[in-house]
C-alpha positions as CSV (number, residue, x, y, z in Angstrom):
1,M,0.2,0.2,0.0
2,R,2.8,2.3,1.1
3,S,4.4,2.1,-2.5
4,H,1.2,2.5,-4.4
5,R,0.6,5.9,-2.5
6,L,4.7,6.6,-3.3
7,Q,4.0,6.1,-7.0
8,R,1.0,8.6,-6.8
9,F,3.4,11.5,-5.7
10,V,6.4,10.6,-8.0
11,P,4.6,12.4,-11.1
12,A,3.9,15.2,-8.8
13,G,7.1,15.6,-7.7
14,L,9.2,15.2,-11.0
15,A,6.4,17.8,-12.3
16,L,7.9,20.4,-9.4
17,L,11.6,19.7,-10.0
18,C,11.1,20.4,-13.9
19,V,9.1,23.8,-13.2
20,V,12.3,26.1,-12.9
21,P,14.5,24.3,-16.0
22,V,11.4,24.5,-18.0
23,T,10.4,28.3,-16.9
24,A,13.9,29.4,-17.4
25,G,14.2,27.6,-20.8
26,G,11.0,29.4,-22.1
27,V,12.5,33.0,-20.7
28,R,15.8,32.4,-22.3
29,L,13.9,31.5,-25.7
30,A,11.5,34.6,-25.1
31,S,14.6,37.0,-24.5
32,L,16.3,35.7,-27.8
33,A,13.0,36.5,-29.9
34,S,12.6,39.8,-28.6
35,G,16.0,40.9,-29.3
36,A,16.8,42.3,-25.8
37,V,20.5,41.6,-25.2
38,T,21.8,41.6,-21.2
39,P,25.1,40.9,-19.9
40,E,23.5,37.2,-19.0
41,N,22.5,36.1,-22.4
42,A,24.8,38.3,-24.7
43,R,27.0,35.0,-25.5
44,F,23.8,33.2,-26.9
45,F,23.0,36.0,-29.5
46,D,25.8,35.1,-31.9
47,S,24.9,31.4,-32.2
48,P,21.4,30.9,-31.0
49,V,20.6,27.6,-32.7
50,P,22.3,25.4,-29.7
51,V,20.2,27.3,-27.2
52,V,17.0,26.4,-29.2
53,V,17.9,22.8,-29.3
54,H,18.8,22.5,-25.7
55,V,15.8,24.4,-24.6
56,V,13.3,22.8,-26.6
57,G,15.0,19.2,-26.3
58,A,15.6,19.4,-22.8
59,S,11.8,20.4,-22.0
60,L,10.7,17.7,-24.1
61,F,12.8,15.1,-22.4
62,L,12.0,16.3,-18.7
63,L,8.0,16.5,-19.1
64,L,7.6,13.3,-21.2
65,G,9.9,11.6,-19.0
66,I,7.4,12.0,-16.4
67,G,5.1,9.5,-17.9
68,Q,7.7,7.2,-19.0
69,L,9.0,6.6,-15.6
70,H,5.5,6.0,-13.9
71,P,5.1,2.2,-13.3
72,A,1.4,2.2,-13.6
73,L,1.3,4.3,-17.0
74,R,3.7,2.4,-18.4
75,R,1.7,-0.8,-17.7
76,R,-1.4,0.9,-19.0
77,S,0.0,1.7,-22.2
78,P,3.2,-0.2,-23.3
79,A,2.3,1.0,-27.3
80,W,2.5,4.5,-25.9
81,H,5.5,3.7,-23.9
82,R,7.5,2.4,-26.9
83,R,6.6,5.4,-29.3
84,A,7.0,8.0,-26.6
85,G,10.2,6.7,-25.5
86,R,11.9,7.0,-29.2
87,G,11.2,10.9,-29.2
88,I,12.4,11.1,-25.4
89,V,15.7,9.6,-26.3
90,L,15.9,11.8,-29.4
91,A,15.1,14.9,-27.2
92,G,17.1,13.8,-24.5
93,L,20.3,13.3,-26.7
94,A,19.8,16.9,-28.5
95,A,19.4,18.4,-25.2
96,A,23.0,16.8,-23.7
97,L,24.8,17.3,-27.2
98,S,23.9,21.1,-27.7
99,G,24.8,21.4,-23.9
100,L,27.8,19.8,-24.6
101,W,28.4,22.2,-27.3
102,M,27.5,25.3,-25.5
103,S,30.0,24.4,-22.4
104,V,32.5,24.3,-24.9
105,F,32.4,26.9,-27.2
106,Y,30.0,29.6,-25.5
107,A,32.4,31.9,-23.1
108,L,32.1,31.7,-19.2
109,P,29.8,33.8,-17.4
110,A,31.6,35.9,-14.7
111,H,30.1,33.7,-11.9
112,D,31.1,30.3,-13.3
113,N,34.6,28.8,-13.4
114,D,36.6,26.1,-14.8
115,L,35.5,23.5,-12.5
116,L,31.9,23.8,-13.4
117,L,32.7,23.6,-16.9
118,G,34.2,20.3,-16.2
119,F,31.1,19.1,-14.0
120,R,28.8,20.2,-17.1
121,L,31.1,18.4,-19.3
122,L,30.9,15.2,-17.6
123,A,26.9,15.5,-16.7
124,G,26.3,16.2,-20.2
125,T,28.8,13.3,-21.6
126,G,27.0,11.0,-18.7
127,M,23.4,11.8,-20.0
128,A,24.3,10.8,-23.7
129,G,26.1,7.9,-22.8
130,A,23.2,6.9,-20.7
131,L,20.6,7.3,-23.3
132,V,22.7,5.4,-25.7
133,L,23.0,2.6,-23.2
134,A,19.5,2.4,-22.6
135,V,18.6,2.0,-26.4
136,V,21.4,-0.7,-26.7
137,A,19.7,-2.4,-23.5
138,V,16.2,-2.4,-24.8
139,R,17.4,-3.8,-28.2
140,R,18.7,-6.7,-26.4
141,R,15.3,-6.9,-24.6
142,D,17.4,-6.7,-21.3
143,I,14.5,-4.5,-19.6
144,A,16.3,-4.3,-16.3
145,A,19.2,-2.5,-17.9
146,H,17.2,-0.3,-20.1
147,R,15.5,1.0,-17.3
148,A,18.5,1.5,-15.1
149,W,20.0,3.7,-17.9
150,M,17.1,5.5,-18.8
151,L,16.9,6.7,-14.7
152,R,20.5,7.5,-14.6
153,G,19.9,9.8,-17.9
154,Y,16.8,11.3,-16.6
155,A,18.3,11.9,-13.1
156,L,21.5,13.8,-15.1
157,G,18.8,15.8,-17.2
158,L,17.0,16.9,-14.2
159,G,19.8,18.0,-12.7
160,A,18.9,21.9,-12.9
161,G,15.7,21.3,-11.0
162,T,17.7,19.8,-7.9
163,Q,20.3,22.5,-8.3
164,V,17.8,25.1,-7.4
165,L,17.5,23.4,-4.0
166,T,21.3,22.7,-3.5
167,N,21.9,26.5,-4.1
168,L,18.8,28.4,-2.4
169,P,20.3,27.9,1.2
170,W,23.3,29.5,0.3
171,A,21.7,32.2,-1.6
172,L,19.6,33.2,1.0
173,L,22.0,33.2,3.7
174,V,25.1,34.2,2.3
175,G,24.1,35.8,-1.3
176,P,24.7,34.3,-4.7
177,P,27.1,31.7,-5.3
178,A,29.8,32.2,-7.3
179,G,33.4,30.5,-8.4
180,T,34.0,27.4,-6.7
181,V,31.4,27.2,-4.4
182,R,28.8,27.5,-7.1
183,A,30.5,24.5,-8.9
184,V,30.3,22.5,-6.1
185,L,26.5,23.4,-5.2
186,M,25.7,22.9,-9.0
187,G,27.7,19.5,-8.7
188,L,25.9,18.1,-5.6
189,G,22.5,18.6,-7.7
190,W,23.9,15.7,-9.9
191,V,25.1,13.7,-7.1
192,V,22.0,13.9,-5.4
193,N,19.7,12.6,-8.6
194,L,22.1,10.1,-9.7
195,A,22.2,8.9,-5.7
196,V,18.1,8.9,-5.9
197,A,18.5,7.1,-9.1
198,E,20.7,4.4,-7.9
199,A,18.3,3.8,-5.0
200,L,15.7,3.4,-7.3
201,I,17.6,0.8,-9.4
202,R,18.7,-1.4,-6.3
203,A,15.7,-1.2,-4.7
204,P,13.9,-4.8,-4.0
205,R,11.0,-4.8,-6.6
206,R,7.7,-6.9,-5.4
207,R,7.1,-9.7,-7.7
208,I,3.3,-11.3,-7.6
209,V,3.5,-15.0,-8.5
210,R,-0.1,-15.7,-10.0
211,Q,-1.0,-19.3,-8.9
212,P,-3.0,-21.5,-11.2
213,R,-6.7,-21.3,-11.2
214,A,-7.0,-25.0,-10.3
215,A,-4.7,-24.3,-7.3
216,M,-6.3,-21.4,-6.3
217,A,-9.5,-23.4,-6.2
218,A,-7.9,-26.0,-4.1
219,N,-6.6,-23.7,-1.5
220,T,-9.9,-22.0,-1.4
221,G,-11.6,-25.5,-0.5
222,A,-9.0,-26.2,2.0
223,Q,-9.8,-23.5,3.8
């Protein structure tokens, strides 16, 4: 009963974590469309296509992934799960690869440093690699490995949502984090998400063994 209750709250919790990155992405696209150049977005105007690909890909990946990771929804509509899964993998790869491009070729903002750049490269590479391994696993009919790699990829993709929570206490108590402090807090967001994903992957899964009808009838009669 407790696991069923928890499953009901999973989509709501994931949706809340998605609010910030999806909203921030929409604001960034709106600023590009308006042509309003600010110190924060000036580096995007010379090459806006990667930003658009990243925002659209990440938003689709995060929002559609909520349904993909819910066991009840997967069981209810396996055909939709397979069809949507292909689009989600493509969206996730677009988000990860465009994020890597942006990390390498855009100038670092003043509050970032090389440590955070390294974390972003690791996260983007890990996310893309996890999605590729998920596809390889499902083609081998290894559903357990497919689920595990998709969870890891989604955890890395959702890092921006958790990073709000890891940065917020410092921002409230000290001020906006920068430099090494910001890099560590941002890295912590990815670590927390991966830790949760690994806990879910390793959690024992209940298996319901269905008895043959004749055996069930015999057991009922014996009672």
